[in-house]
N, C-alpha and C positions, 0 to 999 in steps of 0.2 A: 620369260625365256622360253623359246620354242625349241623342240628337239626334232631333228629330221633323221629318218632312217631311210637310206637309199641303197638299193641292191643292184649288183651288176649281173645277177643271174635270176631267172624266174623262181619265185618261191612263195609259199603260203606263210603268212605271218599271223599268229594268234596272240591276242593280248586281252587283258581284262576289259570286257565290254564289247568285244567284237573280233573280227578277223578280216584280212584282206589278202587277195592274190596280187602279187606285184610282177609285172613283166620287167625285162631288162631295162634298167635306167629309171624305173618308176620309184616313187618315194612315199613315205608316210610322215605326217607332221603331227606332233603331240604337244600339248600345252604343258605337260609335266612328265617327269621320268616314268617309264613303265618297264615292267619285265615282259619281254617278247619271246615267244617260242617260234623259231624259224624252221620251216621244212622246205629245203631246196627241191625244186622240180626238175633237177638236172642230174644226170648220172655222174657219179664221182664225188658227190658232196654229202655229208652226213648232217642230220638235224642237230640243232644246238639251241641253247638258251642265251639270250643277250639281255643283260640287266643294266639299264641306263643309270641305276643308282650306284653302280660301281665306279671304277676309275674314269669312265668317260663322262661322268656327271657334269664337270665344269665345261665341257665342250659343247658349243651351241650346234655344231654341225659335224657329222662324221660320216664317212663313206665305208660301205662294206665291200672290200675288194675281194678278189677271188681267193686269196689266202686270208681267211678270217682271222681277225685279231681278237677281240674280246668275246670269247665263246667258251662253252663247256660242252664237250661232246656227250650226247645222250647214249650213243651206242657206236663204238668204234670197231666192233667185231665185224669183219667182212662177211657179206651174205653170199657173194659169188667168189669162189676160189678156184685157182688152177694149181694142180699138183705136179711137180716135176722131181724126178729122182735121178741122181748121177752117182757114179762111184769113182772115188779118188784115193789112190794109195791103199786099196783094200777096204776103205770105209764108204758106206752108203750115206749120201747126204740128200735129205728130202727138203724141197722148198715148197711151201704153200703160199701162193701169191694171191692176195686179196686187194680190195679197194683202198684200205687204209692201213693194212698190216701185212708184214711178211713174217711167216713162221718158218724156222729152220730147225731141222732135227738131224743130229749127228752124234754118233756114239752114245745113243740113248739119252741125250740131253736135248731138250726142246727150248729154244729161245724165240722171242717175238720182238720185232723192231718196227717202228713206224715205216710206212711205205707210201710212195707217191701213187696216184691213181694210174694204173698201167694202160697203155694203148697196145704196145707190143713188148716182148721181152726176148732175151737171148741168153742161153745157158752154155757155158764153155768151160774148158779146163786149161790150166797152165801148170805143168809139172805136178806138184803136190797140192795145188789149190783149185777150188771150184769158184767160178765167177758167174754171177747172175746180174745181167744188165737190164734194167727196166726203163723203157722209153715212155715218158708221160707227155701230156699236152704241151707243157712249157718247161719241163725240167727232166733230167735223167738221173737214175740212181744205179750205183754199182755196189754190189755186196760180194765180198770175198771171204771164203771160208777156208780155214786151215784145219783139216781134221786131226792132224797130229797134236795140235795144241788147243783145239776147240776155240780158236780165236776167230772172231768175226769183225771185219772192217767194213764200214758202210760210208759211201760217199754220195752226196747229192749236189749236183751242179746244174747249170743251164745246159751245158753240153759235155759229154764224156766220150772220148775216143780212145780205143785200145789199139796200139800198134806194136805187135810182137810182145816184148817185155816192158813196154812203156805205156803209161796212161796219161793222157792230156785232158785237163779239166778247165772249163771256162765258166765264170760267174761274174756278172757285171763287168764284162770286157777284161777281166783279170784272168790270166792263164797260170795254172799250176801243173807241175809235172811230177809224176810218181814213177818209181822203178819197182817192177815186180821181182821179188826174190823168192827163195824157197820158203821162207817163213811168213811172207806177207808182202806188204808194200812199204816203200820209204819215199817220203817227199824229198825230191832232189832240187826243185827249183820253184820259185815263186816270183812272178814278174809283176811289178806294179802296173796298174791299168793305164792304158792310153785312151783316155775318154774322148770318143769322137762325138757323142751326143751330150752336150753340156747340161741338158735338162735332167739327166739322171746323176749328175755329179754329186749333188747334195745327198741323194739317197745312197749312192755308192760309198761316200764318206761315212755315213752313219752305219751302214752295214759293216764296214771295216772296224769301226769303233765297237760295235756290238760284238763282233768276233774277236775283239782285243788285238786286231792287227794294226797296232798304233803306228808302226814304222811305215807301212803302206799308206795309212791315213795322212801322215805328215806330208807325203809327196803331193797331196791335192791342195795344200794350204799355200797362200801367197806369202811373200817375205814379210809382210806387215803383221802377220799373225804368229804367235808363239808356236813353234813347231816341235816342242819337246814332247816325247812320248809320255813322260810322267805327268805333264800338265794336261794333256788330252785325257788321260786316264782319270785324273782327279776331277776334271771338269764334268765329264759325262757319267762316270761311275759305271755300274752294271745296267745294261739295257736289256729288257726282256723282248719287247716288240717295237716296231717302228710303223707308224701310220701317217702317210702323207695327207696333209690337210689342204695344201695348195701346192703350186709349183716350187715355192721356196720355204714353206712352213711345214713342220713335222711334229707329230705327237709322239713322245717317247714314253713307253710304259715301263716303269721302274718299280722295284719293290718299295722304294721310299715314296712313291706317288707319281702321278703323271707330270710330264714336263713338256712344254711347247718351246721349240727353238725355231728361229728364222735364220736361214743361210743365204747370204748374198754372194753372187758370183760375178766374176769379171773374166770373160773369155773362158779359159780352161782352168781357172783357179778359184778357190774360195777366199774371199777378201774380208768377210765379216760373219761372226756367229753371235747371236744374242738370244737371250731368253725372253719369251713373250708372256706377259701377265694374262 
């Protein structure tokens, strides 16, 4: 069995017996599983360890996408930070924006949450709330702080648009709407996706299952498949990560072990789902 490590970003890969620098799209092929230390040579990515002896061991070929799946961060503390301070309802709120982490200080309480890698950001206020919107390369993040309750709400979507007291969010062509109130935000609408690109339909379905949005996932199934929310939940269980192996085959990383599924499409519907040995 051969093992292929392919990267979509330039990186230095160190392993027992040597090291290689990979440009975008280049790969390394090994005869046996190895532990690799990967050092990305691109801003916004942290170094990590990839151990082929872990749950990817049965997979003959896997791709390292921009959102790394099997990894352990060596150092997630941001090295370059931007500090912003705003005052809401008599309370000072401090945001420290880093590459991988957002730190928030309010009422002498400090909290840290994961952050996307920022290109730009916007800090604003809405009545008794502070809003920080971070614009990344492929996604956007909105963090809302209520200093009266110390509540922090964090949203990450492909696109986020704020219109007065409404927030519109899009992910995998699905739109969700939130209403901003004095206490925070309330989800008021969730629209099932209208998939225009059928190539992402399988991935969209699995993302919905991972998020336990079974009702929306059922809308993507054809009439020939069981569309019960309970059956979908029982079939897939809890999914930690999803790794596309090809256009119709996916590796599901689960606590019970890896699972490979093949999803067949017909026009804009899923007509068959089967496990692959």
